[in-house]
N, C-alpha and C positions, 0 to 999 in steps of 0.2 A: 845456672840452675833454674830448672823450670818448677814454678809452684802453681798448682790450682787453688787460688785463693777462695773461691766460692765452694769447692769441695772441702776446704778446711773450715769454713764457716758452716756449712751444712752438718758437718760432723758435730758441732756444737750448738745446734739450733736450739734444742730444748733447754740448754743451760742458759742460753742468751735470754729466752722469753722469760725463764723462771727468775733470773737476775733482775730483769726490768720489772717484772711485776713486784717483786720485793721492793725495789726502790720506789716504784709509784705508790706503794702502800704507805709510805711515809708521808704524811700531809705537810710537807716542807714549805709553807707559807711563812713569810716574815711575821713575827708576832713579838714586838718589843715588850709587850705586857707581860710576856712569859719568858723575859730574859733575865739573865744573871751573869756574874763575872765569867763563868765557863760556858756560857751560852748567849752571846752579846745580841744575837738576832733572834733568839727564841729556841726552845728545846727540840722542837721538831726539825728546824733547819739544821741544827748542830747534829741531831741523829742521822740525818740523810748524809752528811759530810763524813761523819764517823763509820756509817755502814760502807762506803765505798772505800775509805781508807782501810778499814779492817779487812775487807775482800781482797784489796790489792796486796796487803801485807801477807795475808794467807796464800796468795799466789806466787809469792817470792819477790815481790816489787819493794823497794825502798819507800817507806811512807813517811810523811811529815806533817803534823797538824800546826797550822800557822795561826795562832791567836784564836782558835775555835771558830774562825769566820772563813777560813780558807785552808788548803793543803795540797800535797801533790803526792804522786805515785811516779817512781822513776826506775828505769832499767838502762843497761848499757854503760858504755865508757867513752870517754873522749873529751876534748876541750869544747867543742860545740855542743849546743843544746837545741833540740827540737822540741818546741812546746805544743801541747794540745790542750786548748783552754776550754773548759766545760763548766757547766753551773747545775747545781742540784736543787736550788730554789725554784718555786713555781708561783704563778699569780694565783689568787683565790679562785675556787672552782666556780663560784656563780651558781645560778639557778637553771633548772629545767633540763638536767642530765636524764638521758635514757639509761645510762650505764652508771654504776658507782664511781665517782671521779677518782677515788683512791683505792682501787681494787685491781685494775689491770685486766678487765675482761677481754676475752678473745672471741670474736664472732666475725664470720664472713671474711677471714683473711686480714683482720685488723686487730690491733691490741689498742683498747680504749683506756684513757686515763688523763689525768691533769698531769702534764710534763711528757706525754707520750712522744711528742714531736718537739717540745720546747721545755726542757733539753734533756730529759732523762734518757729517752730513746736514743738519740745520737751520742750521749755520754756512754751509754753501754755498748753501743757499737764501737766506739774508739777504744774503750777498755778491752774489749775481746779482741780487738785488732793487735793491741799491745801483747795480750796473752797468746795470741796465735804466733807472732813473731818470737816470743820467749819459749813457747813450747817446741817450736820447730828447731830451737838452738841456733838461730841466725846470729852471726857475729855482727855487732853494731860498731861503727866507727864514730858515733855520735851518742850523746846521752838523750833518751827519749823521756819526756816528763809530762805527765797529765796533771794540769794545774785545776784545781776544783775550787769554784766560788760558791757562795751562798747569798749573795746580794744583788745578783745581775738583774733582777727584775725591778730593783728600786734604785739604790744609790751607789752601787759598785764600791762600797766601803771594802769589800772582800779583796778585790784585786789591788786597789789602792794600797792596802795594808801589806798585802802579800809582796808587791813589788818594792815597798820600803824595806822589807827584810831579805828578799831573795833575789837572786840574778835574773836578769832579762833574757829570755831565749834568743839564740842567734836568728832562728826563723820559727815560725809558728802558724798553726791554723785553728779556727774555732768551728767545730761541727755544731753550728747553731743557727743555721740560715738555709740557703739554697745551694744546689749543685747547678752548674759546674763549679765555678770559682767567683767569689765576690771580692773585687779588688778596690772598691769604693763604697764608703758608707757615709750617708749624710750626716751633718752636724745635728745634734739633739739638745733642744733647750726646753727646760720646763719653768713655766712663770706663772704667778698668780696675779691675777688682775683684780684688784680691791676696789670696790665701790667706796669712795671716800666722802661723798656728799650727794645732794640731789636737791631738785626744785621743789619747794613745798607747795601743797596744794590747799586752797582755800575752802574747798568743798569736801565734806566728810566722805570717805571712801565707802563704797558698797562692799568691797572685799579687803580684808586685811591678811596680809601673809606673815605668819610667824616664824615658820622654819621651812627650809628647802634643802633636801639632801639628794645627791646623786654622785654616783662614781666612787671608786676606791683607789684607783692608780691612774697617774697621768698617762701611762702608756696603754691603756684599755679604753675603748669606747664603752661608756657606761650602759648597762642593760636594764637599769632600774632608777626611777626617780620617785621621790615622795614629797608632797607639799602638806603642810598643816596651815589651815585657814579659818578665819572667822567671817562668815557671809552674812551681812546685815540686811540684804534684800535680793529677791529673785533667785533663791538658791535652787529651786526646782528647774528654773530655766538654765541655769548653769549646768546642772547635772544631765539635763536633756542635750544640751549641746555637747558635753563631754562625750556621751554615748554616740553621738553623730560623728564626732571627731574620731573616735576610735574605729568605727566603721570605715569612714572615708580612708584612713591611713592604714586599715587592716592591722590594728594594734590591739594588744590585750592591756586592760587596765581595770581598776577598781577605786570604790570610793566608800566611805562610812562616816557616820556621825558618832561622836562620843563626847559627852559633856559639853555639848555645845561647839565642838571644834570638829570641822569638816577635814578629813584626810583623803587626799587624792593620790592614787599611785598609777604608775605607767611602767610597762615593760617594753623593753626595745630589743636590740640584738648586739651582743658584745663582739668585739673585733679588736685586732691588734692596731695600735695607734699609727703604725707605718703606712696604713690606708684606711683611714676612717670611713671612706665610702662603702667599705665591705660590712660595715655594722649600721645600726639604727640607734642614734643617740637619744635615749629616753630623757635625758636631763634637758636638752635644748628643746626638744618637742613639747614637753609638759609646760615650760615657760612660754613657748610660743603659743600654746593654747590659751594659758592664763592672761596674756597680754592683751587679749580681745576684750577683757572686762575692765571695770573701774577699780583697779587695785589702789592701795594706799601708795602715796607719793614715792616712798623709797623703793617699794617692790616694783612699782611701774617702771622707775628708771632701771632697775636691776634687768627685768625682763625685756624691756626695750633694747637695752645693750645686746643681750643675748640674741634677739630676733634680728637685729640690723647687722651685727658683726660676726656672729658665730653660727648662725642657722645656715646650712647649705653652703658652707664656706670652708670646705676642706682645703682649699689652695691659698688661703689668706688674702684673697683679693679684696674683700671688704675693709679689711684692716689696713690694707695698703702695704703689705709685705710680701706679695707673691713674688716669685722668682723660679727660674730653671736654668739648668745647663745640659750640654750633651752628655756629660759624664754620668750624672745622676739623677737627671729628671727634675720633677716639680717639687717645690716646697709644699709640705702638707702640715695642716694644723688639726689637732684633735682637742675638744674640750673633755678632759677626762674627769675633772671634779667640779661640782658646784656646791657650794655652802652658803646658807643664808639664815641668820638668826639675829637677835637683838644685838650681839657683839660684833659680828662680822658679816660680810658679803663679799663672795670672791669667785671667780672662775680659775681653775687650774688649767693651763693650756699646755699642750706638748707640740712644740713646733720642730719639724724636721727639715733642715735646709740644705740646698745643693752645696758640693764640695767648693765650688769657687764663689759662693755667696758671701758677701761681706756683712755678717751678723752684727758686728761691733758697731759699724756705722748706722746700720739699720735700726738698731736697738735704741741708739740715742735718739733717733728721730720718733720712734714709736712711743718712748717714755714722754717725750714733749708733747706729742700728738694727742695721747690719751688724757691728758690733764684737763682738756676742755670738756671731756665727757665725765668728768669726776672719777676717773679711774687712775690708779696708781699701779705701776708695773714693778713686781717683786721678782727677780730672776732667782730660781731655786738651784738651778743647775744648768751648765752649758757645756756639752762635751763637743769638742771641735770635730770637723769632718776627717775622715781617714781615707787615704789614697796610696795605693802601692802600684808601681810601674808593671804593667801588664807583661812586659818583656823580661822581667826578672826571671832567671832560671829556675828559681823556686816555685814561682807562679806557673811557669811553663811545665814543670814536672808534674804539678797537680792536674793540670789540664790533660796531660797525656795519659796519666793514670785513669782519670775519669773516662776519657775516650776508649781506652783499652778495656775497661770493665764494662761499659755500657753499649759499645759500638756506635756511639752518637757523637756528633760534633761538639766539642767543647767550646765555650765562649766566656768572656769576661762579663761580669754582671755588676751592677750598682743597686744598693738598696737604701730604703729609708729606715730600716731597723738598725739598732746598735748591738754589735757583738763585742766580745772581749778581743777580738782581733785589733781594734782601735786601741787597746792598752798595750800592744806590742809596737815596737820599733820597725818590725818587717813581718808583718801578719796579714792573713786573709781570712775570710769565712769560707768554709769548704762544706757544703751539704748541712743537713742530710735530706732536705725536701728536694725531690726530683722535679725537673721540668713537667709541667702538665698536671701535677698533683694538687689537690685542694689544699690550701693553707688554712689549717684549723687552729693554729697556736692561739692561745687566749680565749678560745671559743668553747661553748658547751660541747660535750662529747668529742673532745680533743682525741685524735688517734694517730697511729702510724701504721702503714701498711707493713705487714710482716715481710713480704717480699722486699720491700725498700729498706727495712731494717737490716736484713741479711746482706743486701747488695752494698749498703753503705759500710757495713763491717768489712766487706772484701775490699772495697775501695780504700778504706782507711789503713788496712793491713798492707796493701801494696804500696800506698803512699809512704808509709813509714820504712817500708823496706827500701824504696827507690831513694828516699831522702837520708836514711841513717844507717842503712846496712853496707857491710863490705861485700861487694859482689864476688861470687865464686864461680869459676869456670867449670 
């Protein structure tokens, strides 16, 4: 049976775009301050989950809500289960957008919005791939289940809870990364580096730092930093130097004085933590500037640590944890959170390490090493690396579908990002970012190329057909 998958997608183009706009319009950012028993991660996250479950049920799929933090849509019959793991939560929008982040504006062949490429656009592509298979009446010899999570951008409580209650797919893919096929994902560790003590200073400081705040998520390069200071001497000189610093580094910033307190702000550039060098870390840069001056002893120790071990150190070299392998490349390090006040002072680091890296052994060394710098290390989460044999027939099928639909050579990839594929016993990440396209996940003006959205839908439809349909002569 010959099927033109792109023709089937083109017939549904307007519906695909409308569905994606409606899903993007839900600002599904984790908000536990807005949580209750029926919305554990916040009402907007729950609303996005229910939107997709309701849409799928209306299309004739079997739907199930699992604890209001995950769910699934299922079609087909059979003992084996093909899983398609998506998520509808998004990172905060951040500042500086040209388009409304929760609107889904269409311009110049692109659809803009938070989640357009991560992961609402790919989710809608996979959803419509399932609809195409169903509407064509193709007979399945496996069950096909879209598993929908709501906490992918934070702690993965959604899939952890889901797989406590529901079966593990036989095979599966996550449309939440790059094409062609990602068969290896680095380990991901979030850890807080707390300042526990400092060397006292006999001399009165010229600047006292009261609070410092930068970043909202471990997995984002922070694009904003704010310091609140009392300046006892040479404030004019400090501000003149700050203006020169901004010009030198081509950055935007501001300062103002209120009730004797100087507030300094710096704007950087957000990026996904899998490649920190794509962003400009406002938190580290503002601390690096303040380190030039006579800070109080505690703040000086804090800023000095940032400058020596975290500034321009995306590969962990200064911390002594650098590593790489041929499968997944370099270890990367992102300082996603910085907090400083009278009660606590810490850096929240996101460390992504190669699949062959012995993090357990290195972590023991790092904890011991940091003690001499008055730093205690508190591991918040450590997701182990994920690796699937590239010769697996399931993986080879996905490669062949990609090659057929694009006319381009397929290849196996490894990434620093973490997708739901690592929650599967036999799963990979599969699209939806095509080679050569700009990766704008977690950035302002996030978008998906409409051409790519439609092409991904065709690829997912044929992948489902090849993996789960009874072939007819």
